[in-house]
C-alpha angles and dihedrals in degrees: 000000000000117000113209123188127186094044093148087061130066108267100034089054090052093051095047097048093044090053091044093050090050092054097253120146108250134189115193122203114218132176091204118061093196085075095052098089095062093057094040086056090055092052101262126132113235132218124184111213143133120228091237087058105089096184094047092049094046087054088051093053095041112122095001125143091212142335139220113220126203113174117224108249102227094195093152092064124093087207091056099142094039090050093047088052092050096047090045092052091047094050091045090054089046091055093050093049092049096048093229106188099205140020138195114194127195107226136155144251105264093034089123096064144055126249095047103123117216091004085077086084089063091048090054092052095049091049092053096038092052088065093063095094092223132102107287130178122199114207103205097193124197122232108310114248088216090064087083093065089082088072100038092102092054092046088050097050104032104026089236128115103204109209135191086194113089149228088031093217095058114105117227133186110264133176139200112236091226088061088054091052093049092051093045090051090050094048094050085068096047129096124224141141127240124350127340125196113201117193103203129192140142131267092288143355114264133202125222084248091059091044092055095048089049093049091045089053090053093046095045097238141085113277122184126191116235121189114229120232111257089236088065100051098090090051090050096047092047087066084076125070092264132139121235086254094054092045091056087046092056092044089054092046095052091045086053090047093051096046091050094245092122105066141128113288101211098188109108095355137110119230121220128179125204122220103226117101126207086256090057090049094049090048092061094050133087104245126208116243119260120239 
């Protein structure tokens, strides 16, 4: 039995669907029981539990061969980091109680260092999960290609791709979330001892300039990347349902990306490349109409 969390998000959904399609027994963990039927119809077992509920999560992990863990972001919370620590502690205790034999954790590039904003929640999780004494794998994923979807409408209407990443001609590692899901589904069925760190990125690094050109091609119009002034970042981020704490965390994260502080640490890590390009990702999305 494979336990999959985060199935209402991008990567967890891919993991669960892939395992089910290949005939594997799957137990999905949901916080909202109204979403249970769609997974039961696909053949999955469903457990309703919250990450802060030690007993509920221990029941979810009970008898499983391995689990894929995606932490709930909590970006709407002013106590973002404290909440992340509490839920990490609770899930770690649940794993111990259940005797889970193997864990694959979605983490992030930069989780091995300080001064990385919201990525610090991934570092917390890695540090706690590393104490479990079971085979654990940390998937340190690059910047999600799908993050650009938030500004597709602006690109379609104005021909400008606003970017917090700068300079716009600087290529950065990026990854399609479907590739993350595929790698996670494979790793759940692998055997290893101790801790594994997987640096995960797409076929090639891409710059905002390249993203803009690819998106423009898909939209049928010219799109140009434009770096947003750092003084405007908080206002832009505030358009999302983020707390002030999260906004400051995202500002620090993007500053760390742009300075090069957030990067893959190759020492002691494996490096895996997905096969999906940004063009592949865009082809699978519903694009806004250009004006």
